[in-house]
SEKOLLUM-764381 format. One record per residue (C-alpha): residue in one letter; x, y, z. Coordinates in steps of 0.02 Angstrom, whole numbers, plus 32768, in hexadecimal, padded with zeros to 4 digits. Layout:
N
aXYZ;...
***
This chain:
219
xDD107AAE3DDC;xDCB77A093DD1;xDC6279C53D2F;xDBAC79E93D11;xDB8579393CF3;xDBDF78FB3D90;xDB69796C3DF1;xDAD779303D9E;xDB0A786E3DCD;xDB1F78A73E6B;xDA7B78F83E79;xDA33784F3E2B;xDA8D77E33EBA;xDA4178453F38;xD9A278433F03;xD9A577893EFA;xD9E377873FBB;xD96A78063FEE;xD8DA77A73F9F;xD90A770B4015;xD914778640AD;xD85E77C4407A;xD81B77164064;xD85D76DE411C;xD805778A415E;xD76677654104;xD76176BA4160;xD783771641FB;xD83176C14203;xD883775E4249;xD916770342A9;xD93D76A44225;xD949773641AB;xD9B6778D422A;xDA2E76F7422D;xDA2476EA416C;xDA5777A04163;xDAEC779541D8;xDB2377014177;xDB23776A40E0;xDB7D77F54132;xDC0877804169;xDC1B773740B9;xDC1477D84064;xDC69784D40D5;xDCD577DE4154;xDC6A783541E4;xDBEB77F6424C;xDB3C78634267;xDB67787C4317;xDC1478C642FC;xDBD879374270;xDB52797B42E6;xDBC9799D436C;xDC2B7A1C4300;xDBFA7AD142D2;xDBCF7AF7421C;xDC737B4B4204;xDCD17ABB4250;xDC837A3F41DC;xDCAD7A9C4145;xDD627A9A4182;xDD5B79E641A1;xDD1D79C640E9;xDDA67A3A40AB;xDE4779CC40A9;xDEDB7A3B4075;xDE617ACF4078;xDDFB7A973FE6;xDD447A673FFF;xDD0B79A93FDE;xDC7779E43F70;xDC26792E3F6C;xDC4F790C4024;xDBF779BA404C;xDB6779933FDD;xDB4F78E94031;xDB57792840E3;xDAE579B440BB;xDA517957406B;xDA6578C440E1;xDA6579444178;xD9BF798E412F;xD97478EC4127;xD9A278D141DD;xD9587975420A;xD8B3794741B4;xD8A278A6421B;xD8C0790E42C0;xD84179884291;xD7C4790A4264;xD7DE78BD4318;xD7CC795E436E;xD87979794399;xD8957A1D4347;xD9307A4743A1;xD98779C4434C;xD93F79EA42A8;xD9787AA542AF;xDA287A7742C8;xDA2D79F94235;xD9D07A7C41BE;xDA417B0241F1;xDAE87A9141CF;xDA937A544128;xDA757B0240ED;xDB217B434112;xDB637AB440BD;xDAFE7ACB402C;xDB267B89401B;xDBD47B63403B;xDBD27AED3F97;xDB877B7B3F3A;xDC1D7BE13F5C;xDC7F7B583EEB;xDBFC7B083E7F;xDB5E7B4D3E24;xDAF87ABF3E73;xDA4D7B1E3E64;xDA597ADF3DAE;xDA1B7A383DED;xD9637A3D3E33;xD99C79B73EB4;xDA037A333F0F;xD9A97ADB3EEA;xD9167A883F30;xD97A7A593FC3;xD9A97B053FEB;xD8FF7B4A3FD1;xD8BC7AD64056;xD9327AEE40CE;xD91C7BA340C6;xD85B7B8940DF;xD8837B154168;xD8E87B8C41C9;xD87F7C1E41AB;xD8527C2D4269;xD8F27C32429F;xD97C7CBE42B6;xDA0D7C80424E;xDABC7CA04279;xDB1C7D214222;xDB987CAD41CB;xDAFD7C594178;xDAA47D034142;xDB477D2C40F0;xDB427C984082;xDA857CBD4076;xDAB47D684026;xDB227D1B3FA6;xDA9E7C9A3F82;xDA147D1A3F60;xDA7A7D7F3EE9;xDAAC7CDB3E8D;xD9F17CBB3E7A;xD9C17D6E3E48;xD95A7D8E3EF2;xD9AC7E303EF3;xD92E7E773F7A;xD9467DDC3FEE;xDA037DFF3FC9;xD9F27EAB401A;xD9907E7B4099;xDA057E0440E0;xDA8B7E7640C2;xDA497EFE4130;xDA217E8641B5;xDAD17E5641BF;xDB097F1041B8;xDA8C7F25424C;xDAF37EB542B2;xDB977EE3426C;xDB897FA44257;xDC3F7FD24262;xDC7B7F2D41F0;xDCDC7F8E4163;xDCF37EF040FE;xDC3A7EDD4102;xDC117F8940C7;xDC887F714030;xDC2E7EC8400E;xDB8E7F25400A;xDBCA7FA73F92;xDC0D7F273F23;xDB5B7EDC3F1E;xDB117F783EF6;xDB897F9F3E66;xDB617EF53E2C;xDAB07F163E29;xDABE7FB83DDC;xDB077F6A3D31;xDA757F073D17;xD9D97F393CBE;xD92E7F913D0A;xD8E07EF03CDE;xD94B7E713D2C;xD9507EDF3DC9;xD8997EDC3DD7;xD8937E2D3DBB;xD8FC7E0F3E5E;xD8827E8A3EB3;xD9037F163EC7;xD8E97FC43E63;xD979801F3E19;xD94880AC3E8F;xD95480393F24;xD9FE7FFE3EF5;xDA4480A83EDA;xDA0480E33F90;xDA4B80423FD4;xDAF980723F94;xDADF81203FCC;xDAA980F24072;xDB568087407B;xDBBA8111404D;xDB77817A40BD;xDB9E80FE4152;xDC4C80ED4113;xDC7E81A04122;
***
């Protein structure tokens, strides 16, 4: 686990650099902003934007996990700078380029969330929310949906977590491991009070029915 103060300092540093990028964009200096982002990526991760964007989401995570342990700082730098790149490409009408950067950025942030509670910092929580909105019109790969499933439960959006889970189940109906994760999800929900469940847009009756459905599927 990384010290919370360290995460706060990282967020503050990101904020300063992102302000420079926003200022360049404000004056239509998009090419200069892309060069600046590429320089920052190289300094903070050791990799260029072109190289990072040539890899799949899972390959990026492997690359940022020397000795099998994710480099949290490098992953956060990569995620936020890829998001900034995506916004420039979207602004200039290059939606294909923006989509791939948004997807990689969201995937990385959700992977970091498996290790650190970055949603406690508004900078990172807002980035995740914005990326979900920016990708709303796209069908996301199952690997990203699995991370979203975890994310929605983490923030208490149980109805959205359930929706994502059943999207995954529809695509992987015979995945016994996924069914077990779904059962564990409902078991966790059923330990919560009714008020918490309703705040997450899921009733106790819906959670019980979801669990019963999985139990019938698993027979």
